N, C-alpha and C positions, 0 to 999 in steps of 0.2 A: 330710710324708706318709710318707716312708721311716722316720723315727723312730717315728711312730705305729704303723706296721706291725710294726716290730721289738718294740715294747713289748707289743703284743697277742700276738705270736707267743711271746715269752718267758713271759708270764703264762699263756698257754694251755697251753704245754708243761709248766709247773710245777704248774698248779692244775686244769686242765680235762681230764676223762676222758670219752671217748665213751660208756662204759657208764653214767656218771652222767647224762649228757644224755639217753640213751635211756630210762633209768628214770624220769626226770622227765617226759619226753614221754609215756610210757605212762600215767603218773598223770594228766596233764592231759587226755589223750584219754578216760580213764575218767570223769573229772568231766564233760567236755563231753557225752559220750553219756548218762550217767546223769541229770544235771540237765536236759539238753536234752530227753530223753524225758519227764521229769516236767513240765517247763514246757509242752511241746506238748500232752500229754494233759489236764492239769488246768486250763490257762489257755486255750490256743488251741482245743482240741478239745472244749469243753464242749457239752452238748446244749442246743440251743434252735432256734427257727425259722430262725435265720440259716444253719445248716448242715444239721442233721438234721431238716429240715422236710418240706414237701410236694413239693419238687423231685424229679424223677425220678432215682433212683439215689443220692439223698443218704444214705439209711439204710445201703446197702451200702458206700458210700464211707466213712462214719463208722466202720463195723466194720473195714474194711481199714486205715484210717489208725491206728486204735487198736492193732491188732495189729502194724502196722509200727513204731509208736513203741515198743511193748513189746520188739520184736526189737532195736531200737537200744539200749534200756536193758539188755537181756541182754548185749549185746556190751560195754557200758560196765562192767557188774558183773564180767564175766569179766576184762576188762583191769584192773579194780581188784584182783581177787584175784591176778593175775599181779604187779602192782606191789607189793602187800604181801608176798607170798612172796619175790619177788626182793630187795626191800630187807632183809627179815629174813635171808635167806641171805647177802647181801653183808656185813651186820654180823656175822653168825656167823663167816664166814670171816676177816674183818678182825681180830676180837678173840679168835678162838679160843674163842668161847662157844657152848654147845649151842643148837641152833635153838629148842627149847622155852623155854629161858631168855630168849632174845632176845624172843620173843613176849610173855612175861609180865612182862618188866622194865619199870621206870618206870611202874607202875600200869597195865600192860596197854596201853601206848602203841601197840603193833602188834596186839595181840589184839583190841582193841575195833574198829578198822576192819576187821579180818578178819571178825569176826562180823557187822558192819554190811554188809559186801560180800555175804556169804552171804544175809542177810535181803533185801537189794536184789535179788539174783539170783532168789530164790524169789518175791519180790513181782512182778517183771516177768514171770516165767513164768506166774504166776497172772493177772496183769493183762491177758493176751491176751484173757481172757473175763470177768474179774470185777473190779469196782471195789475189792474188798477187797485185792487184790494191789497196787494202786497205793498204797493207804494204808500197807501194809507197806513198800513202797519209799520212801515219803516219810519214814517213821520212821527207816529206815536212813540216808537222806541227812541228816536232821537230826542224827543221832548223829555223822556224819562232821564236820559243821560245828561242833558244840558240844562235841566230845570234849575238845579242849584246854582250854577254859574250865572244863568240869566237873571236870577233874583238877587244874587249877592255881588256879582261881577268880581269874584275872587277865584283865581285859578286853582288854589288848593281844593276848592269844592268839586273839582272835576275828577280828583284822584279816585275816590271810592266808586262813583258811577262807572268810570272807565274800567276800573278793576273788575267790577261785577260783569260788565258787558263783555270784556275780553274772556273771562272765565266761561261765560255762557256761550260765546261764539265758538270757543274751542271745544269744550266738553259737551255743551248743549247740541252743537251741530253733529258731533260724534254720536250722541244719543239718537238723534233723528236718523242719521245714516245707518246705524245698527238696527233700530227698531222699525224703520219705515223703508229706507232706500234698499238695503240689501235683501230683506224679505220680498220686496216687490220684484227685484231682479231675479231672485231664485224661482219665483213663480211665473216669470215671463215665458211666453211661448216661443222660446229660442233654444238653440243647441247649447250644450254645456260650454263649449268654447265661446260662443257669443255672450253667454251670461258672465263668463269670466272676463271678457273684454269690457262689458258694461260696468262690472265692478271696478276694474282697473281705472276706467274713465272717471267714475265717481270719486275714488280714493285719490287720484292724481289731482283733482280739483280741491279736495279737502285739505291736503297736506300743506300747501302754502298758507291757507287760512289759519290752520292750526299753529304753524310756526310763527306767523306774525302775531296772532292773539296771545300765544304763550310768552313771546318776548315782551309785549306790552304788559302782560299780567305780572311777569317777574319784576319789571321796573316799578309799576304802581304798587305791587305787594311790598317791596322793600321800603318805599316811601311811607305806606300806610303803617307798616310794622314799627318803623322808627318813630313816627308821630305818636304812636300809642305807648311804646315801651319807654321812651325818654332816655333810658340808659341801658347799656348792654347787659348789665347784671340782672335786669328784670327778667331775662330769659330763664334764669335758674333760681330766682328768689320769689317769684309771684305765680299765682295760679294762672294769670293771663299768659305769662311766659311759658309755663309748663304746657298749657293747651296749645299754644302756638308751636312749641317744639314738636309735639305729637302730630299736629297738622302738617308741619314741614316734612316729617318723615314720610307721610302718605303722599304728599305732593311729589317728593323725590321718586317714590315708587311709580306714580302715574307718569312722570317725565321719562323714567326708564322704560316703561312699557310703550309709551308713545315713540320714543327713539327706536326701540326694537321694531315696532310696526313700520316705521318710516324707512329705516336702513336695511332691515333684513326681510320683512314681509312684503312691502310694496313692490320691490323689484321682481318678486316671484309671481306677482299677479298676472292673470291672463288665462287661468283655468278655473273651473268651478271649485276644484278641491282646494286651491290656494285661497280662493275667496272665502270658503267656509272656515279655513284655518285663521284667516285674518279676523273674521267675525268673532270667533272664540276669544282671540287675543284682545280685541277691542272691547268685548263684553267684560273681561277681567279689568280692563282700564276703567270702565264705568262703575264697576263695583267699588273700587278704591275711591273713585270720585264721589260716590254717595257717602262714603265715610268722611271725606273732606268736607262735604256740605254740612253734615251734622256737626262736625268739629267747629266749622266756621260759625254756625248758628250759636253754638255755645260760646265761642270766643267773643263775638260781638255783644253777647248778653252779659259778659263779665265786665267789671269796672276796669278801666285802664290803670296801669301802675302809676303811682304818684311820682312826679318828677323830683 
């Protein structure tokens, strides 16, 4: 154990910088807020009799939830702008290259996400009241995912963006559901039974999105891990592998909590008490997700094991 600690400490001192981890974390939070807001508004919060129907206060709750999701999206877009600018400034300082040159270099590798982030910001600002704003935000988000493939025409360039997008659609949407959707429902001018049914409607729409996103996340995660590890023994012989091991432990915990919510909690929904219990369980899931975010930021800041 002492040898393991010394190995991690030595590699961390030589390869890991707090500023790099912070920049990666900001980027991940930007994705979570952006794709989480989109997933919540376009999948979970769609108009039909399940939520925006005849129940008292459901129309007001719908509008409040839509605007709350747009606010989360605006925060994500602002974080994305901070991430792009900070990365460009860091590269400019490291290589002594003018800031504008960094933005336009390599086929606009940084300029394109900058423009996409501005489009997403404008889209969410308009999306507080108009569906057209959400469409603009979706276009900006798709540009972020497919930018690498569009400039390289290499399918492997899609793995990491899809991995981040799937994680954000799953846990980011859950974040918006817990912090925006459920509080709006609990404050709605409706009976406890009606609030319970509104919660059940929201969760029933979230579950298929979460299952699909988690499945794609697992596939792209395995591909990404293998591309970086090169050999299986790297899992127990390198700091990258140790960090990945710890991350996987927390991912398993999140999956277990998600499975519990889906199989045991969701069928019980329909009352306000069950909705409150689900909210507590989902909050615990998000706490572990925040740990995974930090570990992922550390992981991508570490050098990959040598093949």
